[in-house]
TIDREN-710054 format. One record per residue: residue number from 1; residue in three letters; x, y, z of N, C-alpha, C in turn. Coordinates in steps of 0.05 Angstrom, whole numbers, plus 5000, padded with zeros to 4 digits. Example, Ala and Ser with C-alpha at 12.3 -4.5 7.8 and 13.67 -1.06 7.14 Angstrom:
BEGIN
r i->1, aa->ALA, nxx->5264, nyy->4886, nzz->5156, caxx->5246, cayy->4910, cazz->5156, cxx->5264, cyy->4934, czz->5156 .
r i->2, aa->SER, nxx->5257, nyy->4955, nzz->5142, caxx->5273, cayy->4979, cazz->5143, cxx->5258, cyy->5001, czz->5157 .
***
This chain:
BEGIN
r i->1, aa->UNK, nxx->4873, nyy->5280, nzz->4924, caxx->4885, cayy->5274, cazz->4943, cxx->4905, cyy->5264, czz->4911 .
r i->2, aa->UNK, nxx->4935, nyy->5263, nzz->4911, caxx->4952, cayy->5254, cazz->4884, cxx->4946, cyy->5229, czz->4886 .
r i->3, aa->UNK, nxx->4931, nyy->5197, nzz->4886, caxx->4930, cayy->5176, cazz->4867, cxx->4920, cyy->5165, czz->4872 .
r i->4, aa->UNK, nxx->4937, nyy->5147, nzz->4840, caxx->4927, cayy->5148, cazz->4810, cxx->4924, cyy->5101, czz->4820 .
r i->5, aa->UNK, nxx->4917, nyy->5089, nzz->4807, caxx->4915, cayy->5076, cazz->4800, cxx->4917, cyy->5065, czz->4781 .
r i->6, aa->UNK, nxx->4936, nyy->5038, nzz->4765, caxx->4932, cayy->5028, cazz->4746, cxx->4942, cyy->5005, czz->4755 .
r i->7, aa->UNK, nxx->4942, nyy->4974, nzz->4735, caxx->4941, cayy->4950, cazz->4724, cxx->4971, cyy->4943, czz->4725 .
r i->8, aa->UNK, nxx->4986, nyy->4918, nzz->4727, caxx->5014, cayy->4916, cazz->4715, cxx->5009, cyy->4875, czz->4711 .
r i->9, aa->UNK, nxx->4997, nyy->4873, nzz->4691, caxx->4998, cayy->4828, cazz->4688, cxx->4988, cyy->4820, czz->4731 .
r i->10, aa->UNK, nxx->4957, nyy->4833, nzz->4720, caxx->4945, cayy->4825, cazz->4747, cxx->4959, cyy->4829, czz->4775 .
r i->11, aa->UNK, nxx->4962, nyy->4852, nzz->4767, caxx->4974, cayy->4877, cazz->4814, cxx->4956, cyy->4891, czz->4801 .
r i->12, aa->UNK, nxx->4941, nyy->4891, nzz->4819, caxx->4943, cayy->4926, cazz->4825, cxx->4950, cyy->4942, czz->4831 .
r i->13, aa->UNK, nxx->4962, nyy->4958, nzz->4824, caxx->4975, cayy->4983, cazz->4836, cxx->4974, cyy->5014, czz->4847 .
r i->14, aa->UNK, nxx->4984, nyy->5027, nzz->4861, caxx->4964, cayy->5041, cazz->4882, cxx->4984, cyy->5058, czz->4879 .
r i->15, aa->UNK, nxx->4991, nyy->5088, nzz->4871, caxx->5019, cayy->5101, cazz->4875, cxx->5007, cyy->5128, czz->4881 .
r i->16, aa->UNK, nxx->5028, nyy->5132, nzz->4904, caxx->5020, cayy->5148, cazz->4912, cxx->5034, cyy->5177, czz->4919 .
r i->17, aa->UNK, nxx->5027, nyy->5201, nzz->4911, caxx->5043, cayy->5237, cazz->4900, cxx->5041, cyy->5247, czz->4916 .
r i->18, aa->UNK, nxx->5032, nyy->5243, nzz->4945, caxx->5041, cayy->5261, cazz->4966, cxx->5070, cyy->5252, czz->4977 .
r i->19, aa->UNK, nxx->5073, nyy->5275, nzz->4992, caxx->5097, cayy->5270, cazz->5014, cxx->5100, cyy->5250, czz->5036 .
r i->20, aa->UNK, nxx->5057, nyy->5272, nzz->5040, caxx->5054, cayy->5260, cazz->5067, cxx->5018, cyy->5250, czz->5069 .
r i->21, aa->UNK, nxx->5020, nyy->5217, nzz->5082, caxx->4999, cayy->5211, cazz->5074, cxx->4987, cyy->5204, czz->5105 .
r i->22, aa->UNK, nxx->4967, nyy->5223, nzz->5117, caxx->4946, cayy->5236, cazz->5136, cxx->4938, cyy->5237, czz->5133 .
r i->23, aa->UNK, nxx->4910, nyy->5239, nzz->5153, caxx->4875, cayy->5247, cazz->5159, cxx->4884, cyy->5272, czz->5144 .
r i->24, aa->UNK, nxx->4872, nyy->5293, nzz->5136, caxx->4851, cayy->5262, cazz->5122, cxx->4836, cyy->5254, czz->5090 .
r i->25, aa->UNK, nxx->4864, nyy->5263, nzz->5087, caxx->4863, cayy->5244, cazz->5044, cxx->4879, cyy->5219, czz->5048 .
r i->26, aa->UNK, nxx->4872, nyy->5201, nzz->5079, caxx->4861, cayy->5179, cazz->5075, cxx->4849, cyy->5170, czz->5060 .
r i->27, aa->UNK, nxx->4816, nyy->5174, nzz->5055, caxx->4796, cayy->5166, cazz->5043, cxx->4787, cyy->5148, czz->5030 .
r i->28, aa->UNK, nxx->4803, nyy->5181, nzz->5009, caxx->4808, cayy->5170, cazz->4974, cxx->4837, cyy->5146, czz->4966 .
r i->29, aa->UNK, nxx->4857, nyy->5143, nzz->4994, caxx->4870, cayy->5133, cazz->4984, cxx->4853, cyy->5102, czz->5007 .
r i->30, aa->UNK, nxx->4843, nyy->5102, nzz->5009, caxx->4825, cayy->5072, cazz->5019, cxx->4810, cyy->5071, czz->5000 .
r i->31, aa->UNK, nxx->4788, nyy->5092, nzz->4985, caxx->4774, cayy->5085, cazz->4965, cxx->4791, cyy->5072, czz->4942 .
r i->32, aa->UNK, nxx->4814, nyy->5082, nzz->4929, caxx->4836, cayy->5068, cazz->4914, cxx->4835, cyy->5042, czz->4911 .
r i->33, aa->UNK, nxx->4847, nyy->5036, nzz->4939, caxx->4853, cayy->5012, cazz->4946, cxx->4831, cyy->4992, czz->4941 .
r i->34, aa->UNK, nxx->4803, nyy->5006, nzz->4961, caxx->4776, cayy->4994, cazz->4955, cxx->4767, cyy->4990, czz->4914 .
r i->35, aa->UNK, nxx->4773, nyy->5002, nzz->4914, caxx->4766, cayy->4998, cazz->4889, cxx->4780, cyy->4982, czz->4884 .
r i->36, aa->UNK, nxx->4800, nyy->4980, nzz->4859, caxx->4815, cayy->4939, cazz->4859, cxx->4801, cyy->4916, czz->4877 .
r i->37, aa->UNK, nxx->4800, nyy->4926, nzz->4891, caxx->4787, cayy->4895, cazz->4906, cxx->4763, cyy->4897, czz->4889 .
r i->38, aa->UNK, nxx->4734, nyy->4913, nzz->4893, caxx->4729, cayy->4907, cazz->4896, cxx->4726, cyy->4902, czz->4853 .
r i->39, aa->UNK, nxx->4750, nyy->4914, nzz->4836, caxx->4739, cayy->4907, cazz->4820, cxx->4761, cyy->4866, czz->4812 .
r i->40, aa->UNK, nxx->4758, nyy->4860, nzz->4840, caxx->4780, cayy->4837, cazz->4829, cxx->4814, cyy->4835, czz->4833 .
r i->41, aa->UNK, nxx->4816, nyy->4857, nzz->4836, caxx->4843, cayy->4853, cazz->4836, cxx->4841, cyy->4844, czz->4877 .
r i->42, aa->UNK, nxx->4875, nyy->4818, nzz->4870, caxx->4875, cayy->4809, cazz->4888, cxx->4887, cyy->4813, czz->4898 .
r i->43, aa->UNK, nxx->4928, nyy->4820, nzz->4891, caxx->4940, cayy->4834, cazz->4895, cxx->4954, cyy->4852, czz->4892 .
r i->44, aa->UNK, nxx->4958, nyy->4871, nzz->4915, caxx->4956, cayy->4901, cazz->4904, cxx->4992, cyy->4912, czz->4912 .
r i->45, aa->UNK, nxx->4996, nyy->4923, nzz->4916, caxx->5032, cayy->4935, cazz->4909, cxx->5012, cyy->4972, czz->4910 .
r i->46, aa->UNK, nxx->5025, nyy->4981, nzz->4936, caxx->5024, cayy->5011, cazz->4935, cxx->5044, cyy->5015, czz->4936 .
r i->47, aa->UNK, nxx->5045, nyy->5025, nzz->4914, caxx->5079, cayy->5054, cazz->4909, cxx->5082, cyy->5075, czz->4932 .
r i->48, aa->UNK, nxx->5095, nyy->5075, nzz->4950, caxx->5097, cayy->5097, cazz->4973, cxx->5128, cyy->5106, czz->4967 .
r i->49, aa->UNK, nxx->5134, nyy->5110, nzz->4934, caxx->5164, cayy->5125, cazz->4931, cxx->5170, cyy->5150, czz->4932 .
r i->50, aa->UNK, nxx->5147, nyy->5169, nzz->4934, caxx->5155, cayy->5198, cazz->4947, cxx->5142, cyy->5208, czz->4977 .
r i->51, aa->UNK, nxx->5131, nyy->5183, nzz->4982, caxx->5120, cayy->5185, cazz->5032, cxx->5155, cyy->5199, czz->5043 .
r i->52, aa->UNK, nxx->5146, nyy->5217, nzz->5063, caxx->5154, cayy->5221, cazz->5079, cxx->5155, cyy->5217, czz->5096 .
r i->53, aa->UNK, nxx->5133, nyy->5217, nzz->5112, caxx->5117, cayy->5203, cazz->5128, cxx->5077, cyy->5206, czz->5135 .
r i->54, aa->UNK, nxx->5082, nyy->5194, nzz->5151, caxx->5063, cayy->5172, cazz->5151, cxx->5053, cyy->5176, czz->5179 .
r i->55, aa->UNK, nxx->5016, nyy->5182, nzz->5205, caxx->5011, cayy->5182, cazz->5221, cxx->4992, cyy->5161, czz->5237 .
r i->56, aa->UNK, nxx->4998, nyy->5160, nzz->5251, caxx->4976, cayy->5128, cazz->5266, cxx->4953, cyy->5126, czz->5252 .
r i->57, aa->UNK, nxx->4935, nyy->5137, nzz->5245, caxx->4905, cayy->5149, cazz->5226, cxx->4926, cyy->5122, czz->5208 .
r i->58, aa->UNK, nxx->4947, nyy->5135, nzz->5191, caxx->4959, cayy->5115, cazz->5167, cxx->4964, cyy->5092, czz->5169 .
r i->59, aa->UNK, nxx->4973, nyy->5084, nzz->5190, caxx->4986, cayy->5054, cazz->5200, cxx->4953, cyy->5044, czz->5200 .
r i->60, aa->UNK, nxx->4938, nyy->5045, nzz->5223, caxx->4900, cayy->5035, cazz->5212, cxx->4899, cyy->5034, czz->5189 .
r i->61, aa->UNK, nxx->4909, nyy->5058, nzz->5174, caxx->4888, cayy->5056, cazz->5146, cxx->4899, cyy->5027, czz->5124 .
r i->62, aa->UNK, nxx->4926, nyy->5016, nzz->5135, caxx->4938, cayy->5009, cazz->5119, cxx->4936, cyy->4989, czz->5128 .
r i->63, aa->UNK, nxx->4935, nyy->4982, nzz->5157, caxx->4931, cayy->4944, cazz->5158, cxx->4900, cyy->4946, czz->5162 .
r i->64, aa->UNK, nxx->4881, nyy->4961, nzz->5153, caxx->4856, cayy->4955, cazz->5154, cxx->4848, cyy->4953, czz->5122 .
r i->65, aa->UNK, nxx->4865, nyy->4956, nzz->5102, caxx->4868, cayy->4946, cazz->5073, cxx->4879, cyy->4917, czz->5073 .
r i->66, aa->UNK, nxx->4904, nyy->4910, nzz->5084, caxx->4909, cayy->4886, cazz->5089, cxx->4886, cyy->4875, czz->5094 .
r i->67, aa->UNK, nxx->4874, nyy->4884, nzz->5114, caxx->4854, cayy->4866, cazz->5130, cxx->4821, cyy->4850, czz->5108 .
r i->68, aa->UNK, nxx->4831, nyy->4866, nzz->5090, caxx->4805, cayy->4868, cazz->5065, cxx->4813, cyy->4853, czz->5040 .
r i->69, aa->UNK, nxx->4842, nyy->4857, nzz->5033, caxx->4855, cayy->4847, cazz->5016, cxx->4858, cyy->4822, czz->5026 .
r i->70, aa->UNK, nxx->4883, nyy->4810, nzz->5058, caxx->4881, cayy->4778, cazz->5048, cxx->4839, cyy->4765, czz->5067 .
r i->71, aa->UNK, nxx->4814, nyy->4773, nzz->5066, caxx->4798, cayy->4768, cazz->5067, cxx->4797, cyy->4771, czz->5041 .
r i->72, aa->UNK, nxx->4804, nyy->4772, nzz->5017, caxx->4788, cayy->4777, cazz->4991, cxx->4800, cyy->4749, czz->4976 .
r i->73, aa->UNK, nxx->4830, nyy->4741, nzz->4994, caxx->4851, cayy->4724, cazz->4983, cxx->4871, cyy->4732, czz->4968 .
r i->74, aa->UNK, nxx->4871, nyy->4753, nzz->4977, caxx->4901, cayy->4769, cazz->4955, cxx->4920, cyy->4771, czz->4984 .
r i->75, aa->UNK, nxx->4948, nyy->4791, nzz->4966, caxx->4975, cayy->4804, cazz->4987, cxx->4968, cyy->4838, czz->4977 .
r i->76, aa->UNK, nxx->4970, nyy->4839, nzz->5008, caxx->4982, cayy->4869, cazz->5007, cxx->5009, cyy->4878, czz->4998 .
r i->77, aa->UNK, nxx->5021, nyy->4895, nzz->4987, caxx->5050, cayy->4893, cazz->4993, cxx->5043, cyy->4927, czz->4981 .
r i->78, aa->UNK, nxx->5076, nyy->4936, nzz->5011, caxx->5078, cayy->4958, cazz->4987, cxx->5122, cyy->4963, czz->4984 .
r i->79, aa->UNK, nxx->5113, nyy->4982, nzz->4956, caxx->5144, cayy->4991, cazz->4951, cxx->5156, cyy->5016, czz->4949 .
r i->80, aa->UNK, nxx->5175, nyy->5008, nzz->4945, caxx->5189, cayy->5051, cazz->4943, cxx->5181, cyy->5062, czz->4981 .
r i->81, aa->UNK, nxx->5187, nyy->5040, nzz->4989, caxx->5184, cayy->5055, cazz->5030, cxx->5203, cyy->5076, czz->5051 .
r i->82, aa->UNK, nxx->5211, nyy->5104, nzz->5039, caxx->5230, cayy->5111, cazz->5063, cxx->5227, cyy->5115, czz->5090 .
r i->83, aa->UNK, nxx->5249, nyy->5110, nzz->5091, caxx->5266, cayy->5104, cazz->5125, cxx->5249, cyy->5119, czz->5139 .
r i->84, aa->UNK, nxx->5239, nyy->5129, nzz->5147, caxx->5226, cayy->5140, cazz->5168, cxx->5208, cyy->5133, czz->5159 .
r i->85, aa->UNK, nxx->5182, nyy->5132, nzz->5141, caxx->5157, cayy->5105, cazz->5144, cxx->5170, cyy->5084, czz->5144 .
r i->86, aa->UNK, nxx->5191, nyy->5070, nzz->5150, caxx->5190, cayy->5042, cazz->5148, cxx->5203, cyy->5042, czz->5172 .
r i->87, aa->UNK, nxx->5200, nyy->5054, nzz->5198, caxx->5201, cayy->5061, cazz->5214, cxx->5195, cyy->5067, czz->5237 .
r i->88, aa->UNK, nxx->5174, nyy->5070, nzz->5227, caxx->5138, cayy->5067, cazz->5228, cxx->5129, cyy->5054, czz->5240 .
r i->89, aa->UNK, nxx->5129, nyy->5034, nzz->5202, caxx->5113, cayy->5006, cazz->5198, cxx->5121, cyy->4986, czz->5226 .
r i->90, aa->UNK, nxx->5148, nyy->4979, nzz->5232, caxx->5179, cayy->4959, cazz->5246, cxx->5157, cyy->4975, czz->5270 .
r i->91, aa->UNK, nxx->5152, nyy->4998, nzz->5291, caxx->5157, cayy->5006, cazz->5317, cxx->5125, cyy->5005, czz->5316 .
r i->92, aa->UNK, nxx->5106, nyy->5001, nzz->5302, caxx->5070, cayy->4987, cazz->5308, cxx->5076, cyy->4955, czz->5295 .
r i->93, aa->UNK, nxx->5102, nyy->4939, nzz->5283, caxx->5078, cayy->4919, cazz->5279, cxx->5085, cyy->4917, czz->5249 .
r i->94, aa->UNK, nxx->5080, nyy->4933, nzz->5239, caxx->5054, cayy->4926, cazz->5218, cxx->5076, cyy->4905, czz->5202 .
r i->95, aa->UNK, nxx->5100, nyy->4927, nzz->5205, caxx->5112, cayy->4901, cazz->5175, cxx->5123, cyy->4867, czz->5183 .
r i->96, aa->UNK, nxx->5106, nyy->4867, nzz->5199, caxx->5098, cayy->4832, cazz->5212, cxx->5079, cyy->4823, czz->5182 .
r i->97, aa->UNK, nxx->5061, nyy->4835, nzz->5177, caxx->5051, cayy->4831, cazz->5171, cxx->5047, cyy->4839, czz->5129 .
r i->98, aa->UNK, nxx->5045, nyy->4854, nzz->5132, caxx->5053, cayy->4868, cazz->5110, cxx->5076, cyy->4870, czz->5077 .
r i->99, aa->UNK, nxx->5078, nyy->4862, nzz->5087, caxx->5119, cayy->4858, cazz->5068, cxx->5132, cyy->4875, czz->5052 .
r i->100, aa->UNK, nxx->5147, nyy->4898, nzz->5048, caxx->5160, cayy->4914, cazz->5057, cxx->5184, cyy->4909, czz->5027 .
r i->101, aa->UNK, nxx->5178, nyy->4920, nzz->5009, caxx->5207, cayy->4917, cazz->4987, cxx->5220, cyy->4943, czz->4986 .
r i->102, aa->UNK, nxx->5246, nyy->4944, nzz->4971, caxx->5258, cayy->4967, cazz->4973, cxx->5241, cyy->4983, czz->4933 .
r i->103, aa->UNK, nxx->5236, nyy->4969, nzz->4919, caxx->5222, cayy->4974, cazz->4893, cxx->5210, cyy->4961, czz->4876 .
r i->104, aa->UNK, nxx->5193, nyy->4973, nzz->4858, caxx->5166, cayy->4967, cazz->4844, cxx->5176, cyy->4941, czz->4830 .
r i->105, aa->UNK, nxx->5200, nyy->4938, nzz->4807, caxx->5214, cayy->4912, cazz->4804, cxx->5207, cyy->4892, czz->4818 .
r i->106, aa->UNK, nxx->5225, nyy->4897, nzz->4845, caxx->5220, cayy->4871, cazz->4869, cxx->5198, cyy->4847, czz->4877 .
r i->107, aa->UNK, nxx->5189, nyy->4886, nzz->4878, caxx->5155, cayy->4882, cazz->4896, cxx->5145, cyy->4865, czz->4873 .
r i->108, aa->UNK, nxx->5141, nyy->4865, nzz->4861, caxx->5123, cayy->4857, cazz->4828, cxx->5125, cyy->4834, czz->4824 .
r i->109, aa->UNK, nxx->5153, nyy->4821, nzz->4829, caxx->5166, cayy->4806, cazz->4817, cxx->5164, cyy->4779, czz->4835 .
r i->110, aa->UNK, nxx->5148, nyy->4791, nzz->4879, caxx->5158, cayy->4779, cazz->4886, cxx->5119, cyy->4755, czz->4890 .
r i->111, aa->UNK, nxx->5104, nyy->4773, nzz->4862, caxx->5076, cayy->4755, cazz->4871, cxx->5074, cyy->4737, czz->4853 .
r i->112, aa->UNK, nxx->5103, nyy->4734, nzz->4840, caxx->5099, cayy->4705, cazz->4813, cxx->5090, cyy->4725, czz->4798 .
r i->113, aa->UNK, nxx->5093, nyy->4763, nzz->4774, caxx->5080, cayy->4756, cazz->4753, cxx->5114, cyy->4767, czz->4735 .
***
């Protein structure tokens, strides 16, 4: 799977390079976020700019990652969410837990960085 991680000012950033984020590639995606948490990152931003489709397994994975980050005392936020993906997040209620930002700069700023 095309997933890259980096850090910027204490924020762990996960960049997804796939148009369709769904099973079976979710394991690599989840491992990337878990790796950031294990390395001590508490604030994590997931850049979904190229993602145009997610399935229910992806929503479940995002909610599980939200729980892990929240339990570690951090915040999980999304940026670059396409309209179709945002609709899925809204329909499932995930947007009530996970902050969605239009772009990476506004998301990074929201962490107080």
